[in-house]
C-alpha positions in Angstrom: 0.0 0.0 0.0 2.9 2.3 0.8 4.4 1.7 -2.7 1.1 2.6 -4.3 0.9 5.9 -2.4 4.5 6.7 -3.4 3.8 6.2 -7.1 0.6 8.2 -6.9 2.5 11.0 -5.2 5.3 10.9 -7.9 2.7 11.2 -10.6 1.0 14.2 -9.0 4.5 15.8 -8.5 5.1 15.4 -12.3 1.8 17.1 -13.2 2.2 19.8 -10.6 5.8 20.6 -11.7 4.4 21.1 -15.2 1.2 23.0 -14.3 1.6 24.9 -11.1 5.3 25.5 -10.4 5.3 28.9 -11.9 2.6 30.4 -9.6 5.3 32.2 -7.6 6.3 34.2 -10.7 2.8 35.7 -11.1 3.0 36.8 -7.4 6.2 38.6 -8.2 4.7 40.8 -10.8 4.3 44.5 -10.2 0.8 45.5 -9.2 -1.1 47.2 -12.0 -1.0 50.9 -11.7 -4.2 52.8 -12.0 -3.8 55.2 -14.9 -7.0 57.1 -14.4 -6.7 60.9 -13.7 -6.2 62.1 -10.2 -9.5 63.6 -8.8 -10.0 66.1 -6.1 -12.5 65.9 -3.3 -16.1 65.6 -4.5 -18.3 68.7 -4.8 -20.8 69.2 -2.0 -23.5 69.8 -4.7 -22.8 66.4 -6.4 -23.8 63.0 -5.1 -20.8 60.7 -4.5 -20.0 58.5 -7.6 -21.3 55.0 -7.4 -18.6 52.3 -7.2 -18.5 50.2 -10.4 -16.6 46.9 -9.8 -14.4 45.6 -12.5 -16.0 42.8 -14.5 -14.2 39.4 -14.5 -13.7 39.6 -18.3 -12.1 42.9 -18.0 -9.6 41.6 -15.3 -8.7 38.6 -17.6 -8.1 40.8 -20.6 -6.0 43.2 -18.5 -4.0 40.3 -17.0 -3.4 38.8 -20.4 -2.3 42.1 -21.9 0.1 42.7 -19.0 1.6 39.2 -19.5 1.9 39.8 -23.2 3.6 43.2 -22.7 6.1 41.8 -20.2 8.9 41.1 -22.7 11.5 38.5 -22.0 14.9 39.8 -20.8 17.5 37.1 -20.6 19.9 39.0 -18.3 17.4 39.6 -15.5 14.8 36.8 -16.1 12.0 39.3 -16.5 9.2 38.1 -18.7 10.0 34.5 -18.5 7.0 32.0 -18.2 6.7 28.9 -16.0 3.0 28.3 -16.9 3.3 28.5 -20.7 5.8 25.6 -21.2 3.8 23.4 -18.8 0.7 23.8 -20.9 2.6 23.4 -24.1 4.2 20.1 -23.0 0.8 18.7 -21.8 -0.8 19.8 -25.1 2.1 18.3 -27.1 1.8 14.9 -25.3 -2.0 15.0 -25.7 -1.8 15.5 -29.5 1.1 13.0 -29.8 -1.0 10.3 -28.0 -3.9 11.2 -30.2 -1.8 10.7 -33.3 -0.2 7.4 -32.1 -3.5 5.8 -31.1 -4.9 6.4 -34.6 -1.9 5.8 -36.8 0.9 4.0 -35.0 0.9 0.2 -34.6 0.2 -1.4 -32.3 -2.6 1.2 -31.6 -3.5 -0.6 -28.4 -0.3 0.7 -26.8 -1.7 4.2 -26.9 -5.3 3.6 -25.8 -4.8 5.2 -22.4 -7.5 6.2 -20.0 -7.9 6.9 -16.3 -7.8 3.2 -15.5 -4.4 2.6 -17.3 -3.0 5.7 -15.5 -4.1 4.5 -12.1 -2.8 1.0 -12.9 0.7 2.5 -13.7 0.7 4.5 -10.5 -0.6 1.7 -8.3 0.4 -1.6 -9.8 2.7 -0.7 -12.7 6.1 -2.4 -12.9 9.0 -0.3 -14.2 10.9 -2.3 -16.9 13.5 -2.1 -19.6 11.3 -1.8 -22.7 11.7 -3.6 -26.1 11.4 -0.7 -28.5 13.7 -0.5 -31.5 17.2 0.7 -30.9 16.7 3.9 -33.0 13.4 4.6 -31.2 14.8 4.3 -27.7 18.2 5.8 -28.2 17.5 8.6 -30.7 13.8 9.4 -31.1 13.2 9.4 -27.4 16.0 11.8 -26.6 14.8 14.0 -29.5 11.4 14.0 -27.9 13.0 15.0 -24.6 14.7 17.9 -26.5 11.2 19.1 -27.4 10.1 19.2 -23.7 13.4 21.0 -22.9 13.2 23.5 -25.8 9.6 24.5 -25.0 10.8 25.5 -21.5 14.1 27.0 -22.5 12.7 29.3 -25.3 10.3 30.9 -22.8 13.2 32.2 -20.6 13.9 29.4 -18.3 17.5 28.4 -17.5 19.3 25.1 -18.2 18.4 23.4 -15.0 14.8 24.6 -14.8 14.3 23.4 -18.4 15.9 20.0 -17.5 13.2 19.6 -14.7 10.5 20.2 -17.2 11.9 17.6 -19.5 12.0 15.1 -16.6 8.5 15.9 -15.6 7.3 15.6 -19.2 9.0 12.3 -19.7 7.4 11.0 -16.5 3.9 12.1 -17.4 4.2 10.3 -20.8 5.5 7.1 -19.2 2.4 7.1 -16.9 -0.3 8.6 -19.1 1.0 8.3 -22.7 1.2 4.6 -23.2 -0.6 1.5 -21.9 2.7 -0.5 -21.7 4.7 -0.7 -18.5 6.7 2.5 -17.6 10.2 2.3 -18.9 13.4 2.8 -16.8 15.6 3.4 -19.8 13.3 6.0 -21.3 13.5 8.0 -18.0 17.2 8.2 -18.5 17.6 8.7 -22.3 14.6 11.0 -22.8 15.2 13.8 -20.2 18.9 13.6 -19.9 19.9 12.9 -23.5 17.1 15.2 -24.5 18.6 18.1 -22.4 22.0 17.7 -24.0 20.4 17.6 -27.4 18.0 20.5 -26.7 20.6 22.8 -25.2 22.9 22.3 -28.3 19.9 23.1 -30.6 19.0 26.1 -28.6 22.5 27.5 -28.5 23.0 27.0 -32.3 19.7 28.5 -33.2 20.2 31.5 -30.9 23.7 32.1 -32.3 22.2 32.1 -35.8 19.7 34.8 -34.7 22.2 36.8 -32.8 24.7 37.0 -35.7 22.2 39.1 -37.8 22.5 42.8 -38.1 19.4 44.2 -36.4 16.2 42.2 -36.3 16.7 38.7 -37.7 15.3 38.3 -41.2 13.1 35.6 -42.6 15.8 33.1 -43.6 17.5 33.3 -40.2 14.2 32.8 -38.4 13.5 29.8 -40.6 16.9 28.4 -40.0 16.6 28.8 -36.2 13.1 27.1 -36.3 14.6 24.2 -38.2 17.4 23.8 -35.7 15.1 24.3 -32.7 11.4 23.8 -33.5 10.2 24.7 -30.0 12.0 28.0 -30.2 10.6 28.7 -33.7 7.1 27.9 -32.4 7.2 30.3 -29.5 8.8 33.0 -31.5 6.1 32.7 -34.2 3.1 32.3 -32.0 3.9 34.8 -29.3 5.5 37.4 -31.4 7.8 39.9 -29.7 7.2 38.6 -26.2 9.9 36.0 -26.7 11.8 37.9 -29.4 14.9 38.6 -27.2 17.8 36.5 -28.3 19.8 34.5 -25.8 23.2 36.3 -25.3 26.0 34.0 -26.4 28.8 36.3 -25.0 30.5 35.9 -28.4 32.2 32.4 -28.1 35.0 31.2 -30.3 33.4 28.7 -32.7 34.3 26.2 -35.4 31.9 25.0 -38.2 32.5 22.4 -40.9 30.1 21.0 -43.4 31.2 18.0 -45.5 29.6 15.9 -48.2 30.8 13.2 -50.6 31.1 9.4 -51.1 32.1 6.5 -48.9 33.2 2.9 -49.5 33.9 0.0 -47.1 37.6 -0.8 -47.1 37.5 -3.7 -44.7 35.0 -5.8 -42.7 34.8 -9.0 -40.6 31.9 -11.0 -39.5 29.4 -8.7 -41.1 26.0 -9.5 -42.8 25.9 -9.8 -46.6 23.3 -7.1 -46.6 25.7 -4.4 -45.6 26.0 -1.7 -48.3 29.6 -1.1 -49.1 29.3 2.1 -51.0 27.1 5.2 -50.6 26.9 8.9 -50.0 27.9 10.7 -46.8 27.2 14.1 -45.2 28.8 15.3 -42.0 28.4 18.5 -39.8 30.6 19.6 -37.0 30.0 22.6 -34.7 32.2 23.6 -31.7 31.0 26.4 -29.4 33.1 28.2 -26.8 36.5 26.9 -27.7 39.0 27.8 -25.0 41.4 30.7 -25.3 39.3 33.7 -26.3 40.1 36.6 -24.1 37.2 37.7 -21.9 35.0 34.6 -22.5 33.9 32.7 -19.4 32.3 29.4 -18.6 29.7 30.1 -16.0 26.6 28.6 -17.7 26.1 24.9 -18.6 27.1 24.3 -22.2 29.1 27.5 -22.6 31.4 25.0 -24.3 30.0 22.1 -26.3 30.8 20.1 -29.4 28.2 18.8 -31.8 28.9 16.3 -34.5 26.4 14.4 -36.8 27.1 12.0 -39.7 24.4 10.8 -42.2 24.9 8.1 -44.8 22.6 6.6 -47.4 22.9 3.1 -45.9 21.1 3.8 -42.6 20.5 7.5 -42.5 21.8 8.5 -39.1 25.3 7.0 -38.8 26.4 8.9 -35.7 25.5 11.7 -33.4 28.0 12.8 -30.7 27.5 15.6 -28.2 29.7 16.7 -25.3 29.2 19.9 -23.2 30.8 21.4 -20.1 28.1 21.3 -17.3 30.3 22.6 -14.5 33.9 23.8 -14.7 36.4 26.6 -15.2 39.2 27.7 -17.4 43.0 27.4 -16.9 46.2 28.4 -18.6 49.8 27.0 -18.9 52.3 29.7 -19.8 51.5 31.7 -22.9 51.0 28.6 -25.2 48.1 26.7 -23.6 44.5 27.7 -22.7 41.9 25.2 -21.6 38.8 24.3 -19.6 38.2 21.3 -17.2 35.3 20.0 -15.2 32.2 17.9 -15.5 30.8 17.2 -19.0 27.5 15.8 -20.2 27.8 13.2 -23.1 25.2 11.9 -25.5 26.5 9.4 -28.2 24.7 7.4 -30.8 26.8 5.4 -33.3 25.4 2.9 -35.8 27.9 1.8 -38.6 25.4 -0.7 -40.1 26.6 -3.9 -38.5 26.2 -2.9 -34.9 25.1 0.0 -32.7 26.1 1.7 -29.5 24.6 4.6 -27.6 25.4 6.2 -24.2 24.0 9.0 -22.0 26.7 9.8 -19.6 28.6 12.1 -17.3 32.4 12.6 -17.6 35.3 14.3 -16.1 37.9 15.8 -18.4 39.4 18.7 -20.2 39.4 20.6 -23.5 42.4 22.7 -24.5 44.3 24.4 -27.3 48.1 24.6 -27.4 50.3 26.5 -29.8 53.1 24.1 -30.8 54.9 26.8 -33.0 54.2 30.1 -34.5 51.8 28.7 -37.0 50.9 25.2 -35.7 48.2 24.7 -33.0 46.7 21.7 -31.4 43.2 21.4 -30.0 42.2 18.4 -27.9 39.6 16.9 -25.5 40.2 14.0 -23.0 37.2 12.6 -21.1 36.4 9.6 -19.0 33.2 8.7 -17.3 30.1 6.4 -17.2 26.5 6.4 -18.1 23.6 4.0 -19.0 24.2 2.7 -22.5 22.9 0.2 -25.0 24.8 -1.8 -27.7 24.2 -4.8 -30.0 24.3 -6.1 -33.6 21.6 -6.3 -36.2 20.6 -9.8 -35.4 17.7 -10.4 -33.2 18.6 -12.1 -29.9 15.9 -12.6 -27.3 13.5 -9.8 -26.7 15.5 -7.2 -28.4 18.6 -7.0 -30.6 20.7 -4.9 -28.2 21.8 -4.9 -24.6 21.5 -2.4 -21.8 23.9 -1.8 -18.9 26.1 0.5 -16.9 28.6 1.9 -19.6 32.0 3.3 -18.7 33.5 5.2 -21.7 36.5 7.2 -22.7 37.3 9.8 -25.4 40.5 11.3 -26.8 40.1 13.8 -29.6 43.0 15.8 -31.2 43.0 18.4 -34.0 46.2 19.9 -35.6 46.0 23.1 -37.5 48.9 23.9 -39.9 48.3 27.6 -40.6 45.1 28.1 -42.5 45.8 25.5 -45.1 45.9 21.9 -43.6 44.0 20.4 -40.7 44.4 16.8 -39.3 41.7 15.2 -37.0 42.3 12.1 -34.9 39.8 10.8 -32.4 39.2 7.5 -30.5 36.2 6.4 -28.4 35.7 3.4 -26.2 32.6 1.9 -24.6 32.1 -1.0 -22.3 28.4 -1.9 -21.9 28.6 -4.1 -18.8 26.3 -6.5 -17.1 25.7 -4.1 -14.2 22.1 -2.9 -14.1 21.8 -5.0 -17.3 18.7 -6.2 -19.1 20.3 -9.6 -19.8 23.6 -11.5 -19.2 26.5 -10.4 -21.3 28.7 -7.5 -22.2 29.9 -5.4 -25.1 33.3 -3.7 -25.8 33.2 -1.3 -28.6 35.9 1.0 -30.0 35.5 3.7 -32.7 38.4 5.5 -34.4 38.3 8.4 -36.9 41.1 10.2 -38.8 40.8 12.8 -41.5 43.0 15.2 -43.6 41.5 18.5 -44.7 43.0 20.8 -47.2 41.6 24.3 -47.7 41.7 24.9 -51.5 40.1 28.4 -51.8 38.5 30.8 -49.4 36.2 28.6 -47.2 36.2 25.6 -49.6 38.3 22.5 -49.4 38.7 18.7 -49.7 38.9 16.0 -47.1 39.7 12.3 -46.9 38.5 10.4 -43.8 39.1 6.8 -42.5 36.7 5.4 -39.8 37.1 2.0 -38.1 34.6 0.5 -35.7 35.2 -2.7 -33.7 32.9 -4.7 -31.4 33.7 -7.6 -29.1 30.8 -9.2 -27.3 30.1 -12.0 -24.9 26.7 -13.5 -24.9 25.5 -17.1 -24.4 23.8 -17.4 -27.8 25.0 -14.8 -30.3 26.7 -15.9 -33.5 28.6 -12.7 -34.3 30.6 -11.8 -31.2 33.7 -10.1 -32.9 32.9 -7.6 -35.7 34.7 -4.8 -37.4 34.2 -2.5 -40.3 36.3 0.2 -41.9 35.3 2.9 -44.4 37.1 5.5 -46.5 35.3 8.8 -47.5 36.2 11.5 -49.9 34.4 14.7 -49.3 33.9 18.4 -50.3 34.4 20.7 -47.3 32.8 24.0 -46.5 34.2 25.9 -43.5 32.6 28.5 -41.3 33.8 32.1 -41.0 36.5 31.1 -38.4 38.2 28.7 -40.8 39.8 25.9 -38.9 38.7 27.4 -35.6 42.1 28.3 -34.3 41.9 30.6 -31.3 44.5 33.4 -31.0 45.3 35.1 -27.7 49.1 35.7 -28.0 
């Protein structure tokens, strides 16, 4: 009986967090000032004026007008809204459930009512669910980024928006589906969604901030594509949320690549693997260390975003790392860096197997000048999260394995003037049998190396080699040791900062 009461209380907390948490903000509003003319004492020859109380409709209109005219100011927090994103998240989940119960199979999974909600709260068992790998490890975090973005774009800070994502995820697990609530979804959706959502929010805000004056149509459209929740709130609520988040002018690096790829080597892979195809790749680094005057006081004042798409399986990889809490440092006149606690979200799927991890890490990011014209940028991280990995062959209830996942990253970039750049990176994941969904473990390594040559202005060419290796131990899996290597030749378009070298000397 005590467990039932606790679950019911948790559900109420989730709903209250989305619906009533902001009440204190309305109490902090300045009282409405009566703008009517000042009158003197009544004439002795005139009867006193009758008191006409305000009509409720007038009060609602006046309150709405005052709310609308209270513009968002990021520096002070004035004009932010706690109520609006709560309503938006609940409305989003309502319409998502309505769509799923009519168009997504099995439709019975979404036929929720008060009975199913009560069953989840009173008798529901939290489980590791059996959704497809791409659904659990990418679509659910992307859904979490929607919850997060709706709160962030109405003026809430990083941690407040994270709580909205947690509450939205919990309400969906209880009221959005008839299946048992999912433990893994409550990790990947709000936490991975927060890391995704903040990256989207920062990139969209920077696109708007870089415009001269009021952002034009194409910048507004681009920001909406990057962060749909931000685009929605800017469109629907006009200039109330028109204020652009202040970036404090970070040092950045942007690279867009497109070309062709071919498998150079493979072992123990399926015959259905496509060995050739097209590839597109986008990298964006925000807040690179070394820029004078730039500070790291807010979560994700430094982050790195990297996504690769291929024709074989569309999303081949998505990697995000951002500094949650840390500070900067220097070593002589040649090195500037940051260190602290990082948040990581990784999704890697090189056709033959997949790995994904939502994690926290300790580490550092730095830049060192090796000579007058040669610089090195690097990141070294180590930490742990809750991850998933597996091959494309069905084994048991799902074709992948969950577990506590230690991981490590070393990434190096060498810039030789403004003409040549060399990238080297290595990632390692160990999906253990601790907190696991089944017996077994996975050891996965991923290495990338590339050579970029700037040919003219911001245009260049690049050749890249990627190698992925998986070693697994399960009682009944045929392919336990797999590897695949690919070579890609790509056209490169660089951002305004070229190779992203930061100068402070």
